[in-house]
C-alpha positions as CSV (number, residue, x, y, z in Angstrom):
1,M,-5.1,-11.9,-53.8
2,K,-8.0,-10.0,-52.2
3,M,-9.4,-13.4,-51.1
4,F,-6.0,-14.3,-49.5
5,G,-5.7,-10.5,-48.1
6,S,-9.2,-10.9,-46.1
7,W,-8.8,-14.3,-45.0
8,F,-5.1,-13.5,-43.4
9,K,-6.8,-10.2,-41.5
10,F,-9.4,-12.7,-40.1
11,F,-6.9,-15.1,-39.2
12,V,-4.6,-12.6,-37.3
13,V,-7.5,-11.1,-35.4
14,G,-8.8,-14.5,-34.4
15,L,-5.6,-15.8,-33.2
16,L,-4.6,-12.6,-31.1
17,M,-8.3,-12.4,-29.7
18,G,-8.2,-16.1,-29.0
19,V,-4.6,-15.8,-27.0
20,V,-5.6,-12.8,-25.1
21,G,-8.7,-14.5,-23.8
22,V,-7.3,-17.9,-22.8
23,M,-4.2,-16.4,-21.2
24,P,-5.0,-13.2,-18.8
25,V,-2.7,-11.2,-16.9
26,T,-1.4,-13.0,-13.9
27,N,-1.1,-12.1,-10.3
28,S,2.4,-11.5,-8.8
29,Y,1.5,-11.8,-5.1
30,A,0.9,-14.8,-3.1
31,T,-1.4,-15.2,-0.3
32,D,-0.7,-16.4,3.2
33,G,-2.7,-19.7,4.1
34,S,-1.2,-20.4,7.6
35,S,-3.5,-21.2,10.3
36,G,-3.1,-20.0,13.9
37,D,-4.2,-21.8,17.2
38,N,-7.5,-20.3,17.6
39,I,-6.5,-17.2,19.7
40,Q,-7.6,-14.1,18.2
41,I,-6.8,-10.6,19.6
42,T,-7.9,-7.4,18.0
43,L,-7.0,-3.7,19.0
44,S,-9.1,-0.6,17.9
45,P,-8.2,2.0,16.7
46,T,-4.8,1.1,15.2
47,S,-3.5,4.7,15.3
48,V,-4.3,7.7,17.3
49,H,-3.1,11.7,16.7
50,E,-2.7,13.6,20.2
51,E,-1.6,17.3,20.6
52,L,0.7,17.3,23.8
53,K,1.1,20.5,25.9
54,P,3.8,21.0,28.2
55,G,2.7,19.8,31.7
56,E,-0.6,18.7,31.0
57,I,-2.1,15.1,31.7
58,K,-3.7,13.5,28.5
59,T,-6.0,10.7,28.8
60,G,-7.2,8.1,26.3
61,S,-8.4,4.6,25.5
62,F,-8.8,1.8,23.2
63,K,-10.6,-1.2,22.8
64,L,-9.1,-4.8,23.1
65,I,-11.2,-7.6,21.8
66,N,-11.3,-11.3,21.9
67,S,-12.2,-12.1,18.3
68,G,-11.6,-15.7,19.0
69,A,-13.1,-18.9,20.1
70,R,-10.6,-19.1,23.3
71,P,-10.0,-17.2,26.2
72,F,-6.7,-15.4,26.6
73,N,-4.5,-13.5,29.4
74,A,-3.0,-10.3,27.8
75,K,-0.7,-7.3,29.0
76,V,-0.3,-3.9,27.8
77,Y,2.5,-1.6,27.4
78,A,4.4,1.1,25.5
79,S,7.2,1.0,23.5
80,P,9.1,3.5,21.1
81,Y,8.3,3.7,17.7
82,Q,10.3,4.7,14.6
83,V,10.4,3.6,11.0
84,N,13.5,2.2,8.8
85,G,13.7,3.0,5.2
86,E,11.1,4.5,2.6
87,D,9.0,1.3,3.0
88,Y,8.3,2.4,6.6
89,E,9.4,-0.8,8.1
90,P,8.5,-0.5,11.7
91,V,11.2,-0.2,14.6
92,F,10.5,-0.6,18.2
93,G,12.6,0.0,21.1
94,S,14.9,2.7,20.1
95,D,15.2,5.3,22.5
96,I,15.7,8.8,20.9
97,P,14.3,12.3,21.4
98,Q,11.1,11.8,19.3
99,T,10.3,8.7,21.3
100,Q,10.3,10.0,24.7
101,V,6.4,10.0,24.7
102,S,6.7,6.0,25.4
103,R,7.9,6.8,29.0
104,W,5.3,9.4,29.5
105,V,2.4,6.7,29.1
106,K,0.8,5.0,32.3
107,F,-1.8,2.5,31.7
108,S,-4.8,2.3,34.7
109,Q,-4.6,-1.5,34.3
110,E,-1.8,-3.4,32.9
111,T,-3.1,-7.1,32.4
112,F,-6.4,-8.4,31.5
113,S,-8.4,-11.9,31.0
114,L,-10.6,-12.1,28.1
115,K,-13.2,-14.6,27.3
116,P,-14.4,-15.3,23.6
117,N,-16.2,-12.3,22.0
118,Q,-15.4,-10.1,25.0
119,T,-14.3,-6.4,24.5
120,V,-12.5,-4.4,27.0
121,E,-11.6,-0.6,27.4
122,V,-7.9,-0.1,28.1
123,K,-7.5,3.4,29.5
124,Y,-4.2,5.1,29.6
125,E,-2.8,8.8,30.3
126,I,0.1,10.6,29.0
127,N,2.1,12.7,31.7
128,V,3.7,15.3,29.4
129,P,6.6,17.0,31.2
130,K,7.1,21.0,31.4
131,D,10.4,20.9,29.5
132,I,9.6,18.5,26.4
133,P,11.4,19.3,23.3
134,A,9.5,20.8,20.4
135,V,9.6,17.7,18.2
136,G,7.0,15.3,17.1
137,Q,6.6,12.1,19.9
138,Y,5.8,8.7,18.7
139,A,5.2,5.4,20.5
140,A,3.3,2.0,20.0
141,L,1.0,1.0,22.4
142,F,0.8,-2.9,22.8
143,A,-1.5,-5.5,23.7
144,E,0.1,-9.1,23.7
145,T,-1.0,-12.5,24.9
146,T,0.9,-13.8,27.7
147,G,1.0,-17.5,26.3
148,E,-0.6,-18.9,29.5
149,E,-3.8,-20.4,27.5
150,D,-4.4,-24.0,27.9
151,N,-4.2,-25.6,24.5
152,G,-4.1,-29.4,25.5
153,G,-0.6,-29.1,26.2
154,A,0.4,-27.7,22.6
155,V,2.7,-24.6,22.4
156,I,0.9,-21.3,22.3
157,T,2.3,-18.7,20.1
158,K,2.4,-15.1,21.8
159,K,0.2,-12.7,19.7
160,R,0.6,-9.0,19.6
161,V,-1.5,-6.1,18.3
162,G,-0.7,-2.4,18.7
163,M,-1.7,1.3,18.2
164,I,0.5,4.2,16.9
165,L,0.5,7.1,19.0
166,Y,1.3,10.3,17.0
167,G,2.1,13.4,19.5
168,K,2.5,16.8,18.2
169,V,4.0,19.1,20.6
170,S,2.1,22.4,20.9
171,G,4.1,25.7,21.4
172,G,8.0,26.1,20.8
173,D,9.6,25.9,17.3
174,T,7.5,23.1,15.8
175,R,7.5,22.9,11.9
176,Q,5.4,21.3,9.3
177,S,6.8,21.2,6.1
178,G,7.3,18.5,3.4
179,E,7.0,17.8,-0.5
180,L,6.1,15.4,-3.2
181,I,9.6,14.3,-4.5
182,S,8.9,11.9,-7.0
183,S,6.2,9.7,-8.7
184,D,6.9,6.4,-10.5
185,V,4.6,4.8,-12.9
186,A,6.1,2.4,-15.3
187,F,4.7,2.8,-18.8
188,W,5.0,-1.2,-19.7
189,Q,3.7,-3.6,-16.7
190,Q,3.7,-7.2,-17.5
191,N,1.7,-8.5,-14.3
192,R,-1.0,-7.2,-12.2
193,P,-1.3,-5.4,-9.7
194,L,-1.2,-2.1,-12.1
195,S,1.0,-0.5,-9.7
196,S,2.4,3.3,-9.2
197,K,4.6,4.9,-6.7
198,I,5.0,8.3,-5.0
199,R,7.7,9.3,-2.5
200,V,7.0,12.0,0.3
201,K,9.4,13.9,2.0
202,N,9.0,15.4,5.7
203,T,11.5,18.4,6.1
204,G,10.1,19.7,9.3
205,N,10.2,18.2,12.9
206,T,6.8,16.8,13.4
207,D,4.8,14.4,11.5
208,F,1.7,15.4,9.0
209,M,-0.8,13.3,6.8
210,S,-0.2,12.5,3.2
211,Y,-3.4,12.3,1.3
212,S,-3.6,10.5,-2.0
213,K,-6.1,9.1,-4.5
214,F,-5.6,6.8,-7.4
215,K,-7.7,6.5,-10.7
216,V,-7.4,4.3,-13.8
217,K,-9.2,5.0,-17.1
218,N,-9.5,3.4,-20.5
219,F,-7.1,5.1,-22.9
220,F,-9.7,5.3,-25.7
221,G,-12.9,6.4,-24.5
222,G,-11.9,7.6,-20.8
223,K,-14.3,5.1,-19.0
224,V,-13.1,4.9,-15.5
225,R,-12.2,1.3,-14.4
226,Y,-10.9,2.1,-11.0
227,E,-10.9,4.6,-8.5
228,S,-9.5,4.2,-4.9
229,Q,-10.9,5.7,-1.7
230,N,-9.0,8.8,-0.3
231,L,-5.9,7.5,1.1
232,D,-3.9,8.9,4.1
233,H,-0.3,7.8,5.5
234,A,1.4,9.7,8.3
235,V,5.1,10.9,7.3
236,L,7.5,11.1,10.2
237,P,10.1,14.0,10.5
238,D,13.1,13.5,8.6
239,T,11.9,10.6,6.6
240,V,10.8,9.9,3.1
241,R,7.9,7.7,2.8
242,A,7.2,5.7,-0.5
243,I,3.4,5.3,-1.1
244,N,2.4,2.4,-3.2
245,L,-0.8,2.8,-5.0
246,E,-2.2,-0.2,-6.8
247,W,-5.1,-1.7,-9.0
248,N,-5.4,-5.5,-8.3
249,D,-8.1,-6.5,-10.9
250,A,-6.2,-5.0,-13.7
251,T,-6.7,-6.7,-17.3
252,I,-4.7,-6.4,-20.6
253,G,-5.1,-3.0,-22.1
254,L,-3.7,0.6,-22.5
255,Y,-4.7,2.8,-19.5
256,K,-4.5,6.4,-18.5
257,V,-3.4,6.6,-14.7
258,E,-4.2,9.6,-12.6
259,I,-2.9,10.4,-9.0
260,E,-3.8,12.9,-6.8
261,S,-1.7,13.9,-4.0
262,Q,-2.2,16.5,-1.3
263,I,0.4,17.4,1.0
264,L,-0.1,20.2,3.6
265,G,-2.7,21.8,1.7
266,K,-1.0,21.6,-1.8
267,T,-2.8,19.4,-4.4
268,E,-0.6,17.8,-7.2
269,I,-2.1,15.9,-10.2
270,I,0.3,13.4,-11.9
271,E,-1.0,11.8,-15.4
272,K,0.5,8.8,-16.8
273,T,0.1,5.9,-19.7
274,V,0.5,2.4,-18.9
275,L,0.4,-0.6,-21.2
276,M,-0.7,-3.8,-19.3
277,A,0.4,-6.5,-21.4
278,P,2.6,-9.6,-20.6
279,F,5.8,-10.4,-22.3
280,W,4.5,-13.2,-24.3
281,L,1.7,-11.0,-25.9
282,L,4.0,-8.3,-27.4
283,A,6.0,-11.1,-28.7
284,V,3.0,-12.6,-30.3
285,I,2.1,-9.2,-31.6
286,L,5.6,-8.7,-33.0
287,I,5.7,-12.0,-34.7
288,L,2.1,-11.5,-36.4
289,L,3.8,-8.1,-37.6
290,L,6.7,-9.6,-39.1
291,I,4.3,-12.2,-40.8
292,I,2.1,-9.5,-42.2
293,I,5.0,-7.4,-43.6
294,G,6.6,-10.4,-44.9
295,G,3.2,-11.4,-46.5
296,I,2.9,-7.9,-48.1
297,V,6.6,-8.1,-49.3
298,Y,5.8,-11.5,-50.9
299,A,2.5,-10.2,-52.5
300,I,4.2,-7.1,-54.0
301,F,7.2,-9.1,-55.2
302,K,4.9,-11.9,-56.8
303,K,2.8,-9.2,-58.4
304,R,5.6,-7.8,-60.1
305,R,6.9,-10.9,-61.4
306,T,3.5,-11.8,-62.9
307,K,3.6,-8.3,-64.6
308,T,7.2,-8.6,-66.0
309,P,6.9,-9.5,-69.9
310,Q,8.0,-13.0,-70.8
311,E,11.2,-12.9,-73.0
């Protein structure tokens, strides 16, 4: 019986290690392998925060870059900017009190011709009215190819890039307030990335920045396996923003997850435990446990039978 027990242990451990080694956790995302028409347009920066004072003229600029191998023509313009849902799907063109700043933007030049690897500076000014409402103002400043490029008679797809303008009105009844309303970290996760989500609510009338950090450690020993950089996300008035935090290279294991959230100077720490394991692995473990229990019961039953005196 002793030899059988030792052999069985080695068999179980070897089988489990072999299965884990051969079948890693799979990715649950796909990559886009599509190709373009060699027209590559880039804009920098992708967002800017401006303080808007009634009656003043603010000036600013961004860089428009031809990062491809073909020349193109582009036009620049401003559009209202809003978001839809907690995942912040962008919505352009809806004219509401919080998007009036798109009307106040004027460009010094609205059309450009860029050669390959050329960079131009696009200058703009914001003519702020004297009677602006005391709410945050939001717009998108776009650069879009005109589709007039020569590509041997082929159809050229228009391409557009944009910079989000976050305007904070100084003076008046502006209020910055918000809170972390929930955190979602599932204990059992089958596929990578190892993911978590926090939800931040803006209860004021102007935007603010939510800062977060994501750290993953081994449950046993506490070794840090992943630590994100400080992440910042703008949260608009009267909205809830869901912020996804992920570790793409997670492997099978038991982890401690730590989320640090900072909202308007208030810091909160959330700690959770996560088991990263696919369903098939748990099924294998369950089957092996049943085999072990069955083997123990059988051994006990057989031992009792051998000790029973023969009549």
